[in-house]
All heavy atoms as an XYZ file, in Angstrom:
839
protein
N     109.161    104.263    105.945
C     108.600    103.066    106.609
C     107.063    103.044    106.419
O     106.499    101.949    106.227
C     108.978    103.086    108.037
N     106.398    104.169    106.517
C     104.938    104.230    106.351
C     104.533    103.563    105.007
O     103.656    102.718    104.980
C     104.472    105.684    106.386
C     102.924    105.861    106.201
C     102.096    105.891    107.306
C     102.440    106.063    104.966
C     100.775    106.104    107.154
C     101.036    106.286    104.794
C     100.227    106.302    105.879
N     105.159    103.955    103.892
C     104.809    103.465    102.585
C     105.355    102.067    102.353
O     104.728    101.295    101.611
C     105.230    104.435    101.513
C     104.394    105.655    101.537
C     104.834    106.852    102.074
C     103.119    105.681    101.069
C     104.089    107.958    102.089
C     102.303    106.779    101.084
C     102.748    107.954    101.613
N     106.510    101.722    102.901
C     106.963    100.302    102.830
C     105.954     99.402    103.352
O     105.531     98.372    102.750
C     108.281    100.137    103.596
C     109.515    100.753    102.904
O     109.486    100.947    101.708
O     110.455    101.051    103.629
N     105.366     99.703    104.550
C     104.368     98.830    105.148
C     103.035     98.897    104.433
O     102.373     97.886    104.234
C     104.133     99.209    106.617
C     105.245     98.814    107.594
O     106.031     97.986    107.126
O     105.276     99.316    108.727
N     102.600    100.127    104.043
C     101.340    100.257    103.341
C     101.354     99.545    101.993
O     100.466     98.694    101.720
C     101.064    101.749    103.117
C      99.651    102.118    102.625
C      98.600    101.751    103.697
C      99.594    103.583    102.266
N     102.309     99.822    101.161
C     102.403     99.176     99.826
C     102.749     97.671     99.941
O     102.491     96.959     98.989
C     103.347     99.938     98.940
C     102.924    101.331     98.601
C     103.816    102.323     98.445
C     101.581    101.660     98.497
C     103.491    103.656     98.094
C     101.142    102.946     98.218
C     102.104    103.972     98.014
N     103.346     97.308    101.077
C     103.637     95.871    101.241
C     102.377     95.031    101.198
O     102.365     93.868    100.789
N     101.199     95.578    101.597
C      99.945     94.881    101.532
C      99.562     94.527    100.079
O      98.823     93.628     99.838
C      98.826     95.712    102.115
C      98.739     95.857    103.645
C      97.583     96.706    104.069
C      98.633     94.463    104.280
N     100.076     95.301     99.184
C      99.789     95.102     97.718
C     100.967     94.461     97.005
O     100.944     94.382     95.765
C      99.401     96.424     97.064
C      98.171     97.128     97.626
C      98.039     98.494     96.988
C      96.931     96.264     97.448
N     101.977     94.045     97.746
C     103.206     93.513     97.105
C     103.853     94.456     96.153
O     104.318     94.097     95.049
C     102.891     92.118     96.422
C     102.497     91.073     97.415
O     103.103     91.032     98.540
O     101.604     90.286     97.143
N     103.874     95.754     96.550
C     104.522     96.758     95.751
C     105.782     97.144     96.451
O     105.748     97.795     97.527
C     103.639     98.012     95.542
C     102.367     97.602     94.772
C     104.350     99.100     94.828
C     101.346     98.684     94.656
N     106.980     96.828     95.948
C     108.236     97.103     96.575
C     108.823     98.466     96.246
O     108.307     99.154     95.335
C     109.148     95.981     96.030
C     108.634     95.864     94.648
C     107.145     96.013     94.714
N     109.832     98.836     96.963
C     110.656     99.966     96.560
C     111.189     99.660     95.214
O     111.875     98.620     95.021
C     111.761    100.295     97.514
C     111.274    100.912     98.794
C     112.436    101.451     99.599
N     111.955    102.026    100.857
C     112.673    102.896    101.603
N     113.948    103.186    101.246
N     112.124    103.368    102.671
N     111.042    100.538     94.248
C     111.530    100.329     92.842
C     112.838    101.056     92.638
O     113.776    100.493     91.969
C     110.460    100.797     91.862
C     110.785    100.609     90.397
C     110.911     99.141     90.044
C     109.637    101.279     89.576
N     113.013    102.222     93.242
C     114.201    103.006     93.039
C     114.378    103.891     94.316
O     113.346    104.201     94.981
C     114.060    103.955     91.861
C     113.936    103.298     90.524
S     113.550    104.463     89.139
C     114.498    105.933     89.542
N     115.565    104.249     94.606
C     115.743    105.247     95.665
C     117.170    105.880     95.524
O     118.117    105.240     95.031
C     115.566    104.663     97.050
C     116.521    103.606     97.522
C     116.182    103.090     98.897
O     116.314    103.785     99.863
O     115.788    101.896     98.967
N     117.214    107.091     95.936
C     118.469    107.853     96.020
C     118.462    108.503     97.364
O     117.715    109.467     97.545
C     118.591    108.902     94.912
N     119.156    107.903     98.331
C     119.128    108.365     99.706
C     119.286    109.880     99.789
O     120.159    110.512     99.225
C     120.267    107.631    100.418
C     120.316    106.383     99.624
C     120.084    106.777     98.185
N     118.372    110.499    100.550
C     118.385    111.954    100.693
C     117.721    112.711     99.576
O     117.637    113.954     99.650
N     117.274    112.023     98.538
C     116.680    112.688     97.396
C     115.245    112.147     97.074
O     114.348    112.963     96.967
C     117.532    112.530     96.119
C     118.869    113.178     96.261
N     119.075    114.493     96.212
C     120.093    112.598     96.527
C     120.380    114.759     96.407
N     120.984    113.622     96.577
N     115.131    110.828     96.904
C     113.734    110.297     96.614
C     113.717    108.818     96.889
O     114.731    108.093     96.931
C     113.390    110.613     95.122
C     114.071    109.717     94.192
C     113.567    108.485     93.776
C     115.282    110.164     93.565
C     114.244    107.750     92.822
C     115.932    109.364     92.622
C     115.430    108.153     92.269
N     112.455    108.332     97.011
C     112.129    106.890     97.063
C     110.962    106.697     96.143
O     109.996    107.505     96.195
C     111.805    106.443     98.500
C     111.411    104.985     98.534
C     112.942    106.685     99.461
N     110.966    105.638     95.366
C     109.829    105.330     94.450
C     109.389    103.877     94.696
O     110.229    103.009     94.767
C     110.249    105.571     92.986
S     109.021    105.117     91.841
N     108.119    103.677     94.796
C     107.574    102.337     94.922
C     106.768    101.994     93.605
O     106.116    102.865     93.062
C     106.581    102.274     96.080
C     107.191    102.457     97.442
C     107.566    101.430     98.260
C     107.521    103.661     98.081
N     108.145    101.940     99.431
C     108.121    103.327     99.325
C     107.381    104.997     97.768
C     108.518    104.297    100.227
C     107.811    105.942     98.663
C     108.424    105.582     99.877
N     106.894    100.774     93.160
C     106.195    100.382     91.971
C     106.503     98.942     91.621
O     107.401     98.310     92.214
N     105.816     98.408     90.602
C     106.015     97.047     90.169
C     106.970     96.951     88.925
O     107.382     95.887     88.616
C     104.682     96.417     89.911
C     103.895     96.148     91.113
C     102.743     95.146     90.892
N     102.099     94.860     92.143
C     100.874     95.187     92.350
N     100.117     95.827     91.452
N     100.289     94.887     93.510
N     107.238     98.088     88.366
C     108.087     98.066     87.168
C     108.112     99.465     86.568
O     107.240    100.316     86.794
N     109.116     99.705     85.751
C     109.294    101.039     85.153
C     108.253    101.306     84.118
O     108.095    102.465     83.661
C     110.698    101.183     84.603
C     111.733    101.172     85.642
N     111.992    102.270     86.477
C     112.588    100.197     86.064
C     112.951    101.960     87.369
N     113.315    100.685     87.083
N     107.536    100.304     83.697
C     106.469    100.438     82.666
C     105.059    100.589     83.318
O     104.038    100.486     82.604
C     106.511     99.288     81.679
C     106.231     97.937     82.364
O     106.462     97.810     83.604
O     105.872     96.963     81.613
N     105.006    100.713     84.607
C     103.729    100.796     85.315
C     103.716    102.040     86.202
O     104.721    102.512     86.598
C     103.488     99.542     86.128
C     103.360     98.275     85.302
C     103.016     97.083     86.157
O     102.320     97.202     87.140
N     103.535     95.910     85.767
N     102.498    102.483     86.610
C     102.498    103.607     87.539
C     103.151    103.348     88.849
O     103.218    102.161     89.283
C     100.940    103.829     87.773
C     100.315    103.201     86.554
C     101.192    102.023     86.181
N     103.650    104.323     89.484
C     104.298    104.218     90.787
C     104.070    105.449     91.615
O     103.343    106.380     91.193
N     104.557    105.388     92.824
C     104.422    106.542     93.752
C     105.856    106.903     94.179
O     106.629    106.024     94.584
C     103.593    106.205     94.973
C     103.588    107.322     95.974
C     102.129    105.907     94.551
N     106.191    108.136     94.089
C     107.540    108.652     94.528
C     107.345    109.754     95.543
O     106.503    110.589     95.424
C     108.325    109.137     93.315
N     108.250    109.691     96.533
C     108.336    110.795     97.510
C     109.688    111.429     97.271
O     110.706    110.709     97.260
C     108.221    110.270     98.955
C     106.941    109.609     99.350
C     106.951    109.120    100.767
C     105.779    110.576     99.099
N     109.717    112.735     97.105
C     110.990    113.405     96.781
C     111.214    114.641     97.641
O     110.298    115.214     98.165
C     110.967    113.871     95.300
O     109.998    114.963     95.167
C     110.604    112.740     94.343
N     112.490    114.998     97.718
C     112.827    116.272     98.290
C     112.415    117.311     97.215
O     112.704    117.091     96.023
C     114.343    116.298     98.570
C     114.814    117.733     99.020
C     114.680    115.292     99.647
N     111.754    118.375     97.562
C     111.406    119.391     96.589
C     112.621    119.877     95.750
O     113.716    119.980     96.295
C     110.828    120.554     97.417
C     110.302    119.908     98.640
C     111.343    118.799     98.924
N     112.343    120.017     94.486
C     113.442    120.362     93.522
C     114.179    121.596     94.010
O     115.391    121.720     93.862
C     112.854    120.491     92.118
C     113.864    120.710     91.081
C     114.297    121.860     90.464
C     114.729    119.652     90.532
N     115.306    121.607     89.596
C     115.568    120.236     89.618
C     114.842    118.322     90.745
C     116.506    119.575     88.855
C     115.772    117.556     90.028
C     116.604    118.240     89.100
N     113.376    122.613     94.468
C     114.034    123.880     94.905
C     114.622    123.818     96.336
O     115.077    124.811     96.829
C     112.989    124.980     94.814
C     111.880    124.873     95.835
O     111.868    123.930     96.608
O     111.002    125.745     95.764
N     114.598    122.554     96.901
C     115.170    122.391     98.245
C     114.363    123.146     99.344
O     114.752    123.204    100.462
C     116.669    122.731     98.370
C     117.503    121.989     97.348
C     117.546    120.518     97.641
C     118.642    119.934     96.732
N     118.151    118.814     95.973
N     113.223    123.744     98.972
C     112.384    124.434     99.940
C     111.554    123.472    100.725
O     111.684    122.222    100.584
N     110.719    123.970    101.588
C     109.894    123.170    102.454
C     108.801    122.451    101.673
O     108.203    123.055    100.798
C     109.234    124.061    103.468
C     108.351    123.312    104.513
C     107.908    124.290    105.575
N     106.892    123.613    106.405
C     105.565    123.556    106.167
N     105.104    124.249    105.148
N     104.752    122.982    106.935
N     108.700    121.165    101.901
C     107.557    120.427    101.231
C     106.304    120.799    101.858
O     106.185    120.957    103.106
C     107.803    118.928    101.392
N     105.271    121.054    101.084
C     103.911    121.385    101.584
C     102.875    120.513    100.944
O     103.090    119.952     99.865
C     103.594    122.854    101.317
O     103.634    123.109     99.883
C     104.567    123.815    101.976
N     101.756    120.421    101.571
C     100.597    119.638    101.043
C      99.865    120.542    100.070
O      99.497    121.657    100.402
C      99.727    119.198    102.189
C      98.499    118.514    101.657
C     100.484    118.326    103.152
N      99.631    120.060     98.866
C      98.922    120.841     97.911
C      97.420    120.841     98.120
O      96.842    119.777     98.412
N      96.786    121.961     98.012
C      95.351    122.097     98.124
C      94.722    121.559     96.902
O      95.011    122.087     95.775
C      94.953    123.539     98.389
C      93.522    123.681     98.654
O      92.824    122.810     99.142
N      92.963    124.837     98.297
N      93.865    120.558     96.985
C      93.240    120.001     95.819
C      94.071    118.907     95.118
O      93.764    118.439     94.072
N      95.121    118.473     95.818
C      96.029    117.410     95.278
C      95.710    116.120     96.025
O      95.656    116.100     97.155
C      97.509    117.814     95.408
C      98.417    116.674     94.934
C      97.817    119.060     94.650
N      95.558    115.057     95.241
C      95.285    113.729     95.833
C      95.975    112.677     94.969
O      95.922    112.755     93.735
C      93.808    113.482     95.942
C      93.406    112.151     96.565
S      91.605    111.982     96.696
C      91.092    111.893     94.924
N      96.486    111.654     95.671
C      97.042    110.497     94.922
C      95.964    109.389     95.018
O      95.462    109.102     96.084
C      98.372    109.979     95.566
C      98.800    108.729     94.909
C      99.394    111.051     95.481
N      95.608    108.819     93.866
C      94.605    107.733     93.837
C      95.336    106.412     93.514
O      96.112    106.352     92.605
C      93.548    108.035     92.719
N      95.046    105.422     94.363
C      95.633    104.092     94.254
C      94.541    103.083     93.886
O      93.597    102.858     94.630
C      96.244    103.655     95.585
C      97.278    104.640     96.170
C      97.631    104.212     97.588
C      98.535    104.646     95.300
N      94.622    102.492     92.677
C      93.652    101.528     92.217
C      94.020    100.120     92.779
O      95.195     99.712     92.662
C      93.630    101.524     90.697
N      93.031     99.464     93.304
C      93.237     98.112     93.786
C      92.110     97.251     93.133
O      91.205     97.817     92.484
C      93.205     97.953     95.301
C      94.399     98.695     95.939
C      91.883     98.473     95.932
N      92.114     95.959     93.398
C      91.194     95.065     92.688
C      89.827     94.885     93.357
O      88.816     94.672     92.713
C      91.836     93.676     92.522
C      93.078     93.706     91.709
C      92.876     94.146     90.302
O      91.923     93.728     89.631
N      93.607     95.070     89.808
N      89.800     94.996     94.721
C      88.565     94.630     95.456
C      88.242     95.622     96.525
O      89.194     96.232     97.087
C      88.700     93.223     96.073
O      89.674     93.239     97.116
C      89.051     92.131     95.061
N      86.977     95.693     97.010
C      86.661     96.448     98.163
C      87.390     95.997     99.445
O      87.729     96.794    100.286
C      85.103     96.268     98.307
C      84.657     96.051     96.924
C      85.762     95.170     96.280
N      87.717     94.694     99.514
C      88.453     94.148    100.661
C      89.823     94.809    100.709
O      90.342     95.161    101.833
C      88.536     92.654    100.576
C      87.239     91.936    100.821
C      86.320     91.894     99.592
O      86.775     92.142     98.415
O      85.109     91.639     99.742
N      90.476     94.959     99.584
C      91.773     95.629     99.540
C      91.638     97.107     99.922
O      92.590     97.695    100.582
C      92.472     95.490     98.176
C      92.918     94.064     97.858
C      93.531     93.939     96.488
O      92.876     94.355     95.522
N      94.735     93.457     96.394
N      90.559     97.763     99.497
C      90.361     99.119     99.903
C      90.312     99.262    101.463
O      90.998    100.085    102.026
C      89.043     99.660     99.275
C      88.709    101.071     99.881
C      89.130     99.789     97.781
N      89.560     98.387    102.031
C      89.378     98.386    103.489
C      90.671     98.109    104.193
O      91.050     98.746    105.172
C      88.305     97.432    103.939
C      86.888     97.909    103.542
C      85.786     97.043    104.231
N      85.774     95.703    103.727
C      85.124     95.268    102.677
N      84.430     96.076    101.904
N      85.159     93.974    102.347
N      91.440     97.117    103.678
C      92.728     96.715    104.226
C      93.747     97.855    104.199
O      94.419     98.165    105.187
C      93.281     95.478    103.621
N      93.851     98.512    103.034
C      94.826     99.560    102.872
C      94.440    100.795    103.737
O      95.322    101.369    104.363
C      94.950    100.000    101.388
C      96.339    100.204    100.883
C      97.168     98.978    101.001
C      96.299    100.728     99.470
N      93.193    101.108    103.807
C      92.717    102.217    104.594
C      92.995    101.969    106.098
O      93.608    102.769    106.785
C      91.202    102.460    104.379
C      90.651    103.636    105.095
N      90.135    103.556    106.343
C      90.548    104.922    104.660
C      89.703    104.758    106.647
N      89.968    105.635    105.751
N      92.709    100.781    106.526
C      92.954    100.396    107.946
C      94.436    100.379    108.248
O      94.841    100.841    109.328
C      92.334     99.016    108.217
N      95.280     99.902    107.301
C      96.689     99.916    107.532
C      97.216    101.344    107.670
O      98.045    101.638    108.519
C      97.403     99.137    106.380
C      98.845     99.000    106.557
C      99.215     98.105    107.725
C     100.600     97.578    107.650
N     100.914     96.570    108.684
N      96.780    102.240    106.736
C      97.235    103.594    106.801
C      96.903    104.244    108.169
O      97.764    104.963    108.715
C      96.599    104.423    105.667
N      95.721    104.013    108.740
C      95.373    104.539    110.034
C      96.219    103.896    111.120
O      96.612    104.561    111.990
C      93.838    104.301    110.219
C      92.918    105.039    109.266
C      91.455    104.887    109.742
C      93.213    106.419    109.015
N      96.437    102.607    111.016
C      97.263    101.885    112.011
C      98.682    102.410    112.015
O      99.350    102.405    113.039
C      97.231    100.398    111.779
N      99.180    102.920    110.877
C     100.525    103.413    110.770
C     100.593    104.909    111.193
O     101.658    105.519    111.079
C     101.038    103.267    109.380
C     101.258    101.854    108.922
C     101.510    101.750    107.431
C     102.442    101.258    109.641
N      99.473    105.487    111.648
C      99.498    106.870    112.066
C      98.865    107.898    111.124
O      98.846    109.057    111.377
N      98.369    107.378    109.952
C      97.695    108.295    109.014
C      96.339    108.696    109.598
O      95.878    108.149    110.658
N      95.652    109.645    108.993
C      94.354    110.095    109.469
C      93.291    109.857    108.432
O      93.550    109.827    107.217
C      94.406    111.617    109.787
O      94.827    112.344    108.600
C      95.355    111.966    110.950
N      92.125    109.583    108.962
C      90.930    109.242    108.141
C      90.400    110.506    107.462
O      90.230    111.502    108.086
C      89.875    108.653    109.068
C      88.631    108.241    108.327
O      88.743    107.932    107.097
O      87.594    108.137    108.917
N      90.183    110.397    106.157
C      89.536    111.492    105.405
C      88.217    111.028    104.763
O      87.657    111.730    103.944
C      90.487    111.978    104.301
C      91.576    112.885    104.834
C      91.042    114.259    105.220
O      90.271    114.868    104.462
O      91.423    114.720    106.305
N      87.776    109.824    105.094
C      86.568    109.205    104.530
C      86.596    107.718    104.572
O      87.432    107.106    103.905
N      85.782    107.154    105.397
C      85.801    105.649    105.578
C      85.519    104.990    104.264
O      84.748    105.481    103.391
C      84.790    105.224    106.621
N      86.055    103.798    104.092
C      85.774    103.014    102.843
C      84.248    102.703    102.686
O      83.532    102.465    103.691
C      86.454    101.630    103.093
C      87.584    102.026    104.017
C      87.003    103.069    104.934
N      83.790    102.824    101.434
C      82.389    102.576    101.154
C      82.059    102.937     99.740
O      82.949    103.454     99.034
N      80.898    102.576     99.268
C      80.505    102.972     97.934
C      80.401    104.481     97.822
O      80.089    105.159     98.718
C      79.082    102.386     97.773
C      78.931    101.395     98.912
C      79.851    101.877    100.015
N      80.820    104.934     96.611
C      80.801    106.387     96.348
C      80.023    106.631     95.060
O      80.486    106.333     93.965
C      82.202    106.945     96.168
C      83.080    106.843     97.418
C      82.588    107.838     98.486
N      83.585    108.087     99.516
C      83.728    107.326    100.604
N      82.980    106.262    100.837
N      84.610    107.656    101.525
N      78.773    107.207     95.186
C      77.936    107.456     94.014
C      78.666    108.349     92.969
O      78.454    108.155     91.788
C      76.629    108.115     94.505
N      79.475    109.282     93.426
C      80.139    110.217     92.470
C      81.085    109.486     91.483
O      81.396    110.032     90.459
C      80.840    111.334     93.209
C      82.050    110.888     94.043
C      81.691    110.463     95.455
O      80.549    110.259     95.770
O      82.695    110.340     96.263
N      81.455    108.277     91.873
C      82.356    107.494     91.010
C      81.626    106.550     90.069
O      82.244    105.891     89.240
N      80.277    106.557     90.151
C      79.480    105.677     89.341
C      79.246    104.304     89.929
O      79.786    103.990     91.057
N      78.433    103.500     89.327
C      78.170    102.163     89.809
C      79.361    101.287     90.019
O      80.271    101.290     89.109
C      77.236    101.552     88.770
C      76.687    102.714     87.982
C      77.759    103.795     88.050
N      79.501    100.678     91.144
C      80.623     99.803     91.419
C      81.884    100.484     91.978
O      82.885     99.850     92.274
N      81.820    101.807     92.139
C      83.024    102.552     92.638
C      82.985    102.500     94.179
O      81.992    102.825     94.754
C      82.957    104.030     92.224
C      84.198    104.797     92.508
C      85.428    104.529     91.831
C      84.209    105.774     93.531
C      86.548    105.279     92.154
C      85.349    106.493     93.797
C      86.552    106.218     93.110
N      84.076    102.037     94.738
C      84.182    101.830     96.183
C      85.525    102.459     96.623
O      86.574    102.142     96.040
C      84.168    100.330     96.486
C      84.075    100.002     97.981
C      82.855     99.731     98.539
C      85.244     99.886     98.770
C      82.723     99.377     99.863
C      85.101     99.552    100.100
C      83.876     99.289    100.681
O      83.776     98.976    101.990
N      85.487    103.340     97.596
C      86.725    104.072     97.878
C      86.823    104.441     99.429
O      85.831    104.477    100.094
C      86.748    105.414     97.105
N      88.036    104.674     99.817
C      88.373    105.180    101.169
C      89.447    106.281    101.001
O      90.193    106.263    100.025
N      89.475    107.234    101.919
C      90.392    108.317    101.823
C      91.138    108.453    103.171
O      90.618    108.228    104.230
C      89.632    109.601    101.562
C      88.843    109.601    100.288
C      87.566    109.020    100.214
C      89.331    110.164     99.158
C      86.851    108.996     99.077
C      88.641    110.121     97.927
C      87.382    109.526     97.900
O      86.721    109.516     96.770
N      92.437    108.768    103.010
C      93.277    109.013    104.182
C      94.384    109.949    103.889
O      94.652    110.310    102.736
C      93.835    107.665    104.705
C      94.839    107.040    103.779
C      96.186    107.311    103.810
C      94.355    106.107    102.838
C      97.077    106.691    102.877
C      95.215    105.427    101.993
C      96.571    105.783    101.974
N      94.996    110.490    104.900
C      96.220    111.324    104.832
C      97.346    110.616    105.427
O      97.242    109.928    106.386
C      96.000    112.688    105.451
C      94.970    113.550    104.757
C      94.958    114.945    105.192
N      93.918    115.719    104.546
C      94.071    116.484    103.394
N      95.268    116.527    102.878
N      93.045    117.056    102.849
N      98.529    110.766    104.733
C      99.746    110.162    105.315
C     100.287    111.007    106.438
O      99.643    111.933    106.899
C     100.760    109.912    104.203
C     101.400    111.141    103.673
O     101.179    112.277    104.215
O     102.135    111.107    102.666
N     101.442    110.600    106.961
C     102.010    111.312    108.150
C     102.355    112.755    107.899
O     102.448    113.571    108.825
C     103.275    110.576    108.601
C     103.041    109.101    108.964
C     104.341    108.429    109.374
C     101.937    108.924    110.011
N     102.530    113.161    106.598
C     102.798    114.530    106.238
C     101.597    115.322    105.862
O     101.691    116.502    105.499
C     103.819    114.611    105.131
C     105.205    114.032    105.544
O     105.678    114.410    106.610
O     105.763    113.245    104.795
N     100.403    114.691    105.850
C      99.195    115.370    105.509
C      98.779    115.196    104.027
O      97.790    115.835    103.612
N      99.514    114.433    103.219
C      99.147    114.254    101.868
C      97.950    113.358    101.747
O      97.799    112.357    102.434
C     100.342    113.591    101.076
C     101.560    114.395    101.065
O     101.534    115.542    100.535
N     102.589    113.979    101.701
N      96.983    113.734    100.879
C      95.746    113.019    100.788
C      95.813    111.857     99.759
O      96.350    112.038     98.660
C      94.579    113.967    100.374
C      93.202    113.292    100.434
C      92.111    114.286    100.237
C      90.786    113.670    100.355
N      89.670    114.644    100.191
N      95.273    110.711    100.129
C      95.273    109.525     99.281
C      93.883    108.998     99.181
O      93.043    109.106    100.109
C      96.167    108.450     99.860
C      97.614    108.669     99.635
C      98.293    109.525    100.428
C      98.275    108.010     98.638
C      99.666    109.758    100.245
C      99.621    108.211     98.415
C     100.331    109.113     99.244
N      93.530    108.453     98.074
C      92.307    107.721     97.823
C      92.703    106.318     97.392
O      93.535    106.182     96.538
C      91.527    108.436     96.663
C      90.485    107.588     96.024
O      90.844    106.704     95.252
N      89.259    107.808     96.304
N      92.083    105.352     98.002
C      92.312    103.948     97.557
C      90.953    103.487     97.064
O      89.947    103.671     97.738
C      92.949    103.087     98.658
C      92.162    103.008     99.862
C      93.261    101.661     98.128
N      90.913    102.936     95.854
C      89.590    102.614     95.303
C      89.615    101.320     94.456
O      90.646    100.879     93.972
C      89.099    103.767     94.428
C      89.857    103.901     93.112
C      89.313    103.273     91.957
C      90.990    104.550     93.021
C      89.993    103.422     90.722
C      91.652    104.703     91.845
C      91.226    104.100     90.693
N      88.438    100.754     94.310
C      88.265     99.669     93.348
C      87.025    100.016     92.546
O      86.143    100.778     92.988
C      88.073     98.319     94.071
O      86.855     98.246     94.796
N      86.990     99.576     91.354
C      85.785     99.868     90.522
C      85.452     98.496     89.903
O      86.041     98.029     88.956
C      86.207    100.845     89.400
C      85.099    101.500     88.823
N      85.117    102.686     88.134
C      83.708    101.203     88.830
C      83.899    103.055     87.754
N      83.079    102.158     88.153
N      84.395     97.955     90.493
C      83.878     96.672     90.013
C      82.549     96.851     89.378
O      81.617     97.382     90.011
C      83.721     95.634     91.218
C      83.265     94.362     90.769
C      85.109     95.519     91.957
N      82.437     96.511     88.108
C      81.168     96.719     87.379
C      80.060     95.945     88.037
O      80.247     94.774     88.457
C      81.324     96.258     85.922
N      78.897     96.566     88.248
C      77.771     95.856     88.872
C      77.210     94.771     87.996
O      77.456     94.672     86.797
C      76.734     96.987     89.061
C      77.148     98.086     88.199
C      78.587     97.934     87.851
């Protein structure tokens, strides 16, 4: 439900799912998507240290909206939306963690 609501802001639907195994959101099989899966070894899922999912959007307004939605859905803030010098001119990003602690970056890159 967290990702259904979050990706709904970007009109990204569930693309595939196998109940009890995985859910994938995306716009098509020829484009990037996000999948949540049961670990292959059936062990406990853990948050990877140094692992982050980056979601590209078109505008800083979308960055702010997605970040705010993630927090409203119970996610935690890992960095408020704003310009990020490390990404170069025009890079605007916000960071959050989902309900399981996975880190996400939502960003736009608009040339100055």
